[in-house]
SELUMBA-654975 format. One line per field, with one value per residue (C-alpha): residue number from 0; chain; x, y, z. Coordinates in pm, 1 decimal. Example, Ala and Ser with C-alpha at 12.3 -4.5 7.8 and 13.67 -1.06 7.14 Angstrom:
<atoms>
num: (0	1)
chaine: (A	A)
X: (1230.0	1367.0)
Y: (-450.0	-106.0)
Z: (780.0	714.0)
</atoms>
This chain:
<atoms>
num: (0	1	2	3	4	5	6	7	8	9	10	11	12	13	14	15	16	17	18	19	20	21	22	23	24	25	26	27	28	29	30	31	32	33	34	35	36	37	38	39	40	41	42	43	44	45	46	47	48	49	50	51	52	53	54	55	56	57	58	59	60	61	62	63	64	65	66	67	68	69	70	71	72	73	74	75	76	77	78	79	80	81	82	83	84	85	86	87	88	89	90	91	92	93	94	95	96	97	98	99	100	101	102	103	104	105	106	107	108	109	110	111	112	113	114	115	116	117	118	119	120	121	122	123	124	125	126	127	128	129	130	131	132	133	134	135	136	137	138	139	140	141	142	143	144	145	146	147	148	149	150	151	152	153	154	155	156	157	158	159	160	161	162	163	164	165	166	167	168	169	170	171	172	173	174	175	176	177	178	179	180	181	182	183	184	185	186	187	188	189	190	191	192	193	194	195	196	197	198	199	200	201	202	203	204	205	206	207	208	209	210	211	212	213	214	215	216	217	218	219	220	221	222	223	224	225	226	227	228	229	230	231	232	233	234	235	236	237	238	239	240	241	242	243	244	245	246	247	248	249	250	251	252	253	254	255	256	257	258	259	260	261	262	263	264	265	266	267	268	269	270	271	272	273	274	275	276	277	278	279	280	281)
chaine: (A	A	A	A	A	A	A	A	A	A	A	A	A	A	A	A	A	A	A	A	A	A	A	A	A	A	A	A	A	A	A	A	A	A	A	A	A	A	A	A	A	A	A	A	A	A	A	A	A	A	A	A	A	A	A	A	A	A	A	A	A	A	A	A	A	A	A	A	A	A	A	A	A	A	A	A	A	A	A	A	A	A	A	A	A	A	A	A	A	A	A	A	A	A	A	A	A	A	A	A	A	A	A	A	A	A	A	A	A	A	A	A	A	A	A	A	A	A	A	A	A	A	A	A	A	A	A	A	A	A	A	A	A	A	A	A	A	A	A	A	A	A	A	A	A	A	A	A	A	A	A	A	A	A	A	A	A	A	A	A	A	A	A	A	A	A	A	A	A	A	A	A	A	A	A	A	A	A	A	A	A	A	A	A	A	A	A	A	A	A	A	A	A	A	A	A	A	A	A	A	A	A	A	A	A	A	A	A	A	A	A	A	A	A	A	A	A	A	A	A	A	A	A	A	A	A	A	A	A	A	A	A	A	A	A	A	A	A	A	A	A	A	A	A	A	A	A	A	A	A	A	A	A	A	A	A	A	A	A	A	A	A	A	A	A	A	A	A	A	A	A	A	A	A	A	A	A	A	A	A	A	A)
X: (-2656.5	-2795.0	-3009.1	-3143.8	-3236.1	-3413.0	-3606.1	-3709.8	-3827.7	-4032.0	-4184.7	-4275.4	-4441.2	-4642.6	-4754.6	-4854.3	-5052.0	-5239.3	-5305.8	-5455.0	-5675.3	-5806.7	-5886.8	-6048.3	-6279.0	-6423.0	-6540.8	-6880.9	-6956.4	-7222.3	-6964.3	-6768.3	-7066.7	-7081.4	-7416.6	-7466.3	-7412.5	-7568.3	-7423.9	-7049.1	-6836.1	-6620.7	-6707.7	-6608.1	-6472.1	-6322.7	-5963.9	-6072.2	-6302.5	-6020.0	-5795.6	-6061.4	-6137.1	-5767.6	-5683.3	-5428.7	-5406.3	-5591.2	-5290.1	-5057.3	-5290.2	-5331.6	-4954.4	-4942.5	-5192.5	-4991.8	-4680.8	-4479.3	-4166.5	-4305.4	-4259.2	-4541.8	-4513.1	-4630.8	-4916.5	-5039.9	-5028.2	-5218.4	-5487.7	-5517.4	-5536.4	-5817.4	-6006.6	-5987.4	-6073.1	-5759.9	-5730.7	-5398.2	-5258.2	-5346.8	-5204.0	-4873.3	-4868.4	-4924.6	-4624.2	-4398.7	-4487.2	-4420.2	-4075.7	-4145.6	-4137.8	-4480.4	-4499.1	-4704.6	-4485.7	-4311.9	-3983.0	-3928.0	-3646.7	-3305.3	-3128.5	-3193.3	-3143.7	-2906.6	-2996.4	-3345.2	-3374.0	-3322.9	-3605.7	-3832.3	-3763.1	-3832.7	-4178.9	-4297.2	-4571.5	-4673.9	-4613.4	-4365.2	-4178.2	-3966.3	-4063.9	-3954.5	-4165.4	-4181.7	-4343.2	-4046.3	-4032.3	-3680.3	-3691.3	-3943.9	-3980.2	-4086.4	-4451.0	-4484.4	-4279.6	-4520.6	-4860.6	-4992.0	-4739.5	-4378.1	-4192.1	-3857.9	-3973.8	-4041.6	-3787.8	-3668.5	-3840.7	-4177.4	-4134.3	-4337.6	-4674.2	-4830.3	-4716.1	-4842.0	-5179.1	-5252.5	-5082.2	-5071.0	-5412.0	-5327.1	-5211.3	-5509.7	-5750.2	-5648.3	-5747.1	-6086.3	-6280.9	-6065.4	-6178.3	-6114.9	-5783.7	-5667.4	-5750.7	-5566.7	-5254.2	-5229.0	-5294.7	-5017.5	-4774.2	-4857.5	-4812.6	-4473.6	-4360.1	-4369.4	-4039.9	-3881.5	-3967.0	-3605.0	-3570.1	-3631.8	-3729.7	-4048.6	-4155.9	-4059.3	-4293.4	-4581.2	-4517.9	-4502.9	-4825.5	-5006.1	-4913.7	-4995.5	-5315.9	-5592.1	-5735.8	-5417.4	-5410.9	-5767.6	-5700.4	-5369.0	-5536.5	-5759.9	-5460.2	-5588.4	-5341.5	-5370.9	-5151.1	-5076.9	-5118.6	-5176.4	-5518.5	-5712.9	-5748.6	-5874.0	-5677.6	-5862.9	-5626.6	-5681.5	-5678.3	-5762.7	-6028.0	-6050.7	-5767.0	-5837.4	-5506.7	-5390.2	-5157.7	-4872.2	-4567.2	-4237.1	-4048.5	-3682.4	-3597.3	-3865.6	-3664.0	-3639.2	-3983.1	-3835.4	-4059.3	-4122.8	-4476.1	-4616.8	-4953.4	-5073.4	-5390.8	-5696.9	-5896.0	-5824.9	-5935.2	-5678.5	-5409.0	-5463.9	-5460.6	-5131.4	-4980.4	-5071.3	-4923.8	-4604.0	-4580.4	-4611.5	-4362.7	-4047.0)
Y: (2867.8	2844.0	2544.2	2725.6	3027.3	2801.1	2629.3	2964.7	3080.2	2765.8	2797.8	3157.9	3064.7	2784.8	3019.5	3276.4	3010.5	2901.1	3261.3	3347.8	3036.3	3115.6	3475.3	3372.7	3127.8	3394.7	3624.5	3551.9	3631.7	3878.3	4078.0	4155.3	4212.2	3869.1	3695.4	3371.2	3071.9	2750.1	2545.6	2564.4	2274.9	2508.1	2835.5	3174.2	3278.7	3051.2	3104.5	3214.8	3476.4	3621.8	3628.2	3801.0	4064.1	4131.1	4145.3	3860.0	3531.0	3232.9	3006.1	3255.5	3301.7	2923.8	2886.8	3152.8	2955.6	2640.0	2795.6	2796.1	3008.5	3295.5	3670.4	3897.2	4270.6	4543.0	4624.9	4265.4	4225.2	4551.0	4422.7	4088.2	4261.7	4488.9	4195.7	3993.0	4301.4	4297.4	4536.5	4713.2	4437.6	4162.0	4373.7	4416.9	4042.0	3971.7	4183.0	4026.0	3674.4	3772.7	3897.5	4256.1	4576.1	4717.5	5053.8	5188.6	5035.0	5244.1	5192.4	5211.0	5234.1	5115.5	5100.9	4949.1	5194.1	5095.6	5021.2	4903.9	4707.7	5032.6	5192.6	4896.2	4922.9	5296.3	5233.2	5067.4	5039.4	4990.8	4637.9	4657.5	4409.8	4385.8	4129.5	4051.5	3980.9	3613.7	3711.7	3593.9	3776.8	3921.2	4137.4	4270.1	4458.4	4287.9	4390.1	4224.7	3927.9	3848.7	4004.8	3688.9	3409.8	3395.0	3430.2	3369.3	3017.5	2929.8	2777.3	3026.5	2842.5	2893.0	3268.2	3348.0	3522.6	3315.7	2989.9	3097.8	3209.0	2868.8	2631.8	2790.3	2783.2	3063.6	3295.6	3213.0	3277.6	3643.7	3699.7	3864.3	3782.6	3478.8	3400.1	3753.0	3775.2	3435.7	3525.2	3856.3	3699.7	3427.3	3675.7	3899.7	3610.0	3496.3	3848.8	3880.9	3536.0	3644.8	3826.6	3525.9	3227.4	3109.1	3103.4	2758.2	2904.5	3051.1	2721.1	2534.3	2745.3	2688.1	2312.6	2303.3	2499.0	2283.3	1974.1	2127.2	2314.4	2209.2	2559.6	2715.3	2473.1	2565.4	2940.6	2902.0	2719.5	3022.7	3222.6	3548.6	3832.3	4129.1	4407.1	4505.2	4862.4	5057.5	5013.1	4972.2	4617.8	4430.2	4178.5	3951.7	3927.0	3624.3	3836.3	4193.0	4128.9	4322.6	4564.2	4829.7	4927.3	5137.9	4918.0	5105.3	4993.7	5159.5	5016.1	4947.0	4768.5	4736.6	4486.1	4247.2	4340.6	4429.6	4658.2	4776.0	4712.9	4907.6	4884.5	5212.1	5228.3	5347.2	5405.1	5520.9	5182.8	5007.8	5254.5	5155.3	4786.4	4822.2	4998.9	4697.1	4459.7	4663.0	4655.4	4276.3	4228.0	4260.3)
Z: (-4666.2	-5021.1	-4926.3	-4620.9	-4833.2	-5081.7	-4802.2	-4657.4	-4999.7	-5048.3	-4700.6	-4773.1	-5104.0	-4942.6	-4667.0	-4931.3	-5119.5	-4807.4	-4709.6	-5049.8	-5048.6	-4701.5	-4801.1	-5130.8	-4955.5	-4727.0	-5012.2	-5166.3	-5532.9	-5422.2	-5223.2	-5539.3	-5766.1	-5930.5	-5979.6	-5783.4	-6013.8	-5887.1	-5606.0	-5538.1	-5417.3	-5208.2	-5031.8	-5163.4	-5499.8	-5762.2	-5873.4	-6218.8	-6064.4	-5856.4	-6161.3	-6370.9	-6108.9	-6044.4	-6413.2	-6411.4	-6597.5	-6452.5	-6496.3	-6330.8	-6032.5	-6001.2	-5986.2	-5716.1	-5506.1	-5567.8	-5417.7	-5740.8	-5773.5	-5980.4	-5960.8	-5849.3	-5908.5	-5673.9	-5910.1	-5924.9	-5548.4	-5509.1	-5747.6	-5568.5	-5231.5	-5354.0	-5505.1	-5184.1	-4977.7	-4764.8	-4475.1	-4424.7	-4203.1	-4450.2	-4730.6	-4547.0	-4477.0	-4847.6	-4948.9	-4685.6	-4795.7	-5156.8	-5052.8	-5152.0	-4945.4	-4874.2	-5056.0	-4765.4	-4495.2	-4234.5	-4059.1	-3685.1	-3439.5	-3557.9	-3223.3	-2883.2	-2592.8	-2311.7	-1951.8	-2034.6	-1710.5	-1519.6	-1716.6	-1649.3	-1277.0	-1279.0	-1425.3	-1104.2	-984.1	-1347.4	-1482.4	-1771.6	-1987.9	-2301.9	-2565.3	-2918.5	-3227.7	-3133.0	-2800.7	-2594.5	-2260.5	-2257.7	-1943.9	-1692.6	-1367.3	-1045.2	-1079.7	-1420.5	-1305.5	-1021.9	-1097.8	-1268.4	-1208.5	-1092.8	-1421.0	-1251.4	-1169.0	-1533.7	-1773.8	-2033.5	-2319.0	-2146.6	-2097.6	-2405.6	-2386.7	-2666.4	-2507.9	-2165.3	-2302.1	-2457.6	-2214.0	-1866.9	-1688.2	-1444.1	-1724.6	-1942.1	-1653.8	-1649.9	-2013.7	-2056.9	-2377.7	-2446.5	-2803.4	-2930.9	-2747.3	-2875.6	-3236.0	-3200.9	-3048.7	-3311.8	-3592.6	-3465.4	-3450.5	-3804.7	-3938.1	-3767.0	-3881.6	-4245.7	-4184.3	-4010.5	-4230.2	-4236.4	-3857.5	-3703.2	-3363.5	-3512.0	-3668.7	-3353.3	-3139.0	-3381.8	-3379.7	-2999.9	-2969.1	-3225.5	-3027.5	-2689.1	-2775.1	-3018.1	-2972.7	-3105.2	-3399.9	-3495.0	-3482.7	-3665.6	-3953.8	-4019.1	-4151.9	-4003.8	-3949.9	-3715.5	-3587.7	-3230.4	-3114.5	-2796.8	-2641.1	-2318.6	-2191.3	-1888.4	-1684.3	-1443.4	-1147.6	-919.4	-599.8	-700.6	-963.6	-1290.0	-1365.9	-1631.7	-1788.0	-2080.1	-2278.9	-2448.6	-2643.3	-2724.1	-3021.0	-2950.8	-3276.5	-3543.2	-3745.1	-3450.7	-3322.8	-2985.0	-2783.3	-2430.6	-2306.4	-2012.3	-1839.6	-1686.7	-1474.0	-1663.9	-1344.2	-991.4	-859.2	-1076.2	-969.1	-606.4	-695.0	-884.6	-584.5	-371.7	-627.4	-632.7	-254.1	-257.2	-542.4	-329.7)
</atoms>
């Protein structure tokens, strides 16, 4: 157990180091009020410039980017986040990787309601599913299970929305604005993974995706993080064309990332199409 904890801590520090380097390289000196100084060998700010702007020692910040086992206070992380112009999702990711609670973080549901399959079934004709933070599809109603592909026919280890998006042609074909959607999905996974660095299943999925999809590997290497919320999206159905749906989520267990996802029609045309899909689901 002690060795596993140590390995998780090291993995978290290395991920933090890579994340900081990737964020530092995207900020130009001009963006933070520094005069341009000749030609730079690498893009973005230098380590000493970040340290100066954040008010920390150059050696200490260098160690942080090297993944060394050092302590970072809330105040220091706040200063680094401001210097690197983190948004709220990147800031939360920074605190998680540092092993500290985000002072602005919020807690969610602590319990999982019973009879969730019954609730999913009652949501028909709306497609609905339950997933965890790792994007594993845990349960679904018949509309969701058949509106794109037959989920029942898939092995359990392939019932994962991230895996399907990057490896299953029929699933991918339904995704409108692929590049934006892919970046968002990968960013959400990376943000969630910060709380699960010690869990082999998370690393295993990343390794499988890197081997199966060069596109995933390229997006993963960018170290972007995003957060998932309710929104309107489009799904390109192979038979019924574009479906405009309002995408909502109900948290069942924030710690595990378990949530119910439901897709309600945003237009009357989509409502009629979902009714047809529901009728064909049985």
